[in-house]
Backbone as CSV, one residue per row, in Angstrom:
resi,resn,N_x,N_y,N_z,CA_x,CA_y,CA_z,C_x,C_y,C_z
1,MET,-54.437,104.631,-21.705,-53.331,103.263,-20.898,-52.300,104.391,-20.001
2,LEU,-53.224,103.756,-18.114,-52.023,104.798,-17.093,-50.596,103.819,-17.035
3,VAL,-49.371,104.574,-16.938,-48.192,103.723,-17.043,-47.553,105.234,-15.632
4,ALA,-47.523,103.549,-15.265,-46.127,103.908,-13.356,-45.585,104.384,-13.481
5,PRO,-45.039,105.836,-13.033,-43.901,106.593,-12.938,-42.357,105.710,-12.501
6,VAL,-41.742,106.134,-13.180,-40.640,106.170,-12.889,-40.423,106.393,-11.193
7,ILE,-39.242,105.557,-10.398,-38.907,105.149,-9.364,-37.570,105.725,-9.835
8,PRO,-36.950,106.054,-9.115,-35.388,106.217,-9.201,-34.456,105.816,-8.240
9,ALA,-34.039,105.344,-8.802,-32.588,104.031,-7.830,-31.891,104.979,-7.040
10,LYS,-31.807,104.463,-5.266,-31.268,105.067,-4.556,-29.796,105.235,-5.073
11,LYS,-29.380,106.715,-4.542,-27.911,106.729,-5.059,-26.918,106.067,-4.390
12,GLU,-26.110,106.119,-4.648,-25.165,105.195,-4.580,-23.508,106.694,-3.832
13,VAL,-23.354,105.663,-2.553,-22.566,106.361,-1.921,-20.927,106.162,-2.555
14,ARG,-20.515,107.354,-2.526,-19.356,107.123,-3.373,-18.745,107.388,-2.632
15,ILE,-17.157,106.660,-2.917,-16.033,105.876,-2.178,-14.753,105.871,-2.534
16,THR,-14.290,106.472,-2.241,-12.534,106.685,-3.141,-11.884,105.043,-3.016
17,LYS,-11.285,104.992,-3.728,-10.081,103.954,-4.452,-9.663,103.567,-3.411
18,ASP,-9.029,104.576,-2.014,-8.344,103.660,-0.658,-9.923,103.398,0.163
19,GLY,-10.956,102.712,-0.325,-11.791,102.824,0.491,-12.539,103.949,1.853
20,GLU,-12.167,104.674,1.482,-12.729,105.902,1.837,-13.872,106.700,1.408
21,LEU,-14.446,107.815,2.422,-15.766,108.355,1.412,-15.324,109.499,1.499
22,THR,-15.579,110.645,0.183,-15.808,111.451,-0.267,-15.617,112.554,0.209
23,TRP,-14.876,113.810,0.298,-15.031,114.971,1.327,-16.780,115.104,0.371
24,ALA,-17.085,115.219,-0.533,-18.602,115.402,-0.725,-19.388,115.023,0.327
25,GLU,-19.476,113.210,0.628,-20.726,112.552,1.401,-19.494,112.610,2.801
26,LYS,-18.761,112.501,3.559,-18.677,113.566,4.694,-19.252,113.990,4.910
27,VAL,-19.311,115.203,4.103,-19.805,116.703,4.628,-21.439,116.700,4.298
28,ARG,-21.886,115.624,3.970,-23.406,115.370,4.087,-23.819,114.953,4.678
29,ARG,-22.924,113.587,5.007,-23.503,113.414,6.309,-23.510,114.194,8.050
30,LEU,-22.254,114.999,8.102,-22.153,116.090,9.130,-23.175,117.078,8.879
31,ILE,-23.805,117.950,7.864,-25.132,118.150,7.396,-26.479,117.405,8.052
32,ARG,-26.811,116.086,7.524,-27.744,114.978,8.224,-27.627,115.337,9.582
33,ALA,-26.604,114.924,9.760,-26.770,115.175,11.545,-27.311,116.256,12.292
34,HIS,-26.487,117.170,11.449,-26.853,118.295,12.333,-27.668,118.989,12.323
35,LYS,-28.205,119.215,11.382,-29.773,119.625,10.656,-30.561,119.221,11.386
36,ALA,-30.389,117.891,11.909,-32.072,117.644,12.811,-31.450,118.038,14.424
37,LEU,-30.799,118.360,14.948,-30.969,119.146,15.426,-30.403,120.602,16.061
38,GLY,-31.001,120.894,14.378,-31.379,122.243,14.271,-29.901,123.166,14.272
39,ASN,-29.343,122.628,14.246,-27.642,123.368,14.213,-28.221,124.324,12.594
40,ASP,-27.799,125.618,12.482,-27.351,126.647,11.169,-25.850,125.912,10.081
41,ILE,-26.193,126.822,9.327,-25.248,126.259,8.898,-23.269,126.879,8.900
42,ASN,-23.689,127.873,9.256,-22.196,128.185,10.003,-21.166,127.593,11.051
43,LYS,-22.113,127.029,11.395,-21.896,125.835,12.706,-21.061,124.706,11.935
44,VAL,-22.292,124.030,11.053,-21.670,123.037,9.802,-20.122,122.615,9.734
45,ILE,-20.506,124.254,9.043,-18.993,125.116,8.603,-18.102,124.557,9.079
46,GLU,-17.899,125.218,10.771,-16.996,125.458,12.054,-16.949,123.448,12.080
47,LEU,-17.519,122.930,12.128,-17.457,121.780,12.590,-16.294,120.594,11.624
48,ALA,-17.025,121.087,10.385,-15.984,120.699,8.984,-14.259,120.694,9.074
49,ILE,-14.182,121.895,9.967,-13.140,122.237,9.423,-12.176,121.590,10.515
50,LEU,-13.660,121.784,12.073,-12.808,120.648,13.512,-12.104,119.616,13.025
51,ASP,-13.827,118.767,12.549,-13.969,117.185,12.442,-13.231,116.739,11.578
52,LEU,-13.921,117.339,9.909,-12.732,116.824,9.199,-11.565,117.070,7.925
53,GLY,-10.779,118.092,9.568,-9.808,119.569,9.279,-9.524,119.782,7.910
54,MET,-10.820,120.441,6.737,-11.189,121.113,6.141,-10.667,122.577,6.438
55,THR,-10.168,123.053,4.579,-9.225,124.880,5.221,-10.735,125.037,5.336
56,ARG,-11.028,126.699,5.797,-11.817,127.677,6.306,-13.528,127.998,4.893
57,GLU,-12.130,128.109,3.388,-12.494,127.789,2.179,-13.236,126.758,1.474
58,ARG,-12.296,125.610,1.818,-12.899,124.188,1.104,-14.233,124.034,2.185
59,ALA,-14.224,124.105,3.616,-15.319,123.676,4.475,-16.426,124.734,3.846
60,ARG,-16.258,125.959,3.331,-17.030,127.025,3.087,-18.109,126.683,2.553
61,SER,-17.485,126.781,1.062,-17.860,125.850,-0.183,-18.377,124.491,-0.028
62,CYS,-18.250,123.529,-0.032,-18.653,122.105,0.498,-20.041,122.258,1.072
63,VAL,-20.006,122.944,1.983,-21.172,122.520,2.971,-22.629,123.653,2.507
64,LYS,-22.053,125.245,2.257,-23.231,125.784,1.648,-23.268,124.883,-0.314
65,ALA,-22.743,124.741,-0.856,-22.854,123.581,-2.124,-23.980,122.437,-1.580
66,HIS,-23.271,122.008,-0.622,-24.147,120.576,-0.593,-25.518,120.851,0.864
67,TRP,-25.904,121.866,1.214,-26.867,122.562,2.316,-28.479,122.412,1.998
68,ASN,-28.635,121.922,0.655,-29.892,122.219,-0.054,-29.589,120.948,-0.165
69,LYS,-29.597,120.101,-0.013,-29.548,118.920,-0.860,-29.597,118.265,0.276
70,VAL,-28.949,117.808,1.287,-29.549,117.317,2.427,-30.664,118.010,2.776
């Protein structure tokens, strides 16, 4: 008997208690938008610093952690 594979549910977007997106979701959205434009990881790190107000260390680690997931 063949069984259809289970399709995973779509991931939920995490929101903080005050209704704002988490840092990870903000960075993933930034990566998604700029990967489509052909920008490299260093450009997205700079944008995370400028647009999201992250420190250089935090932006670098967060973008690198999520780059391949998007």
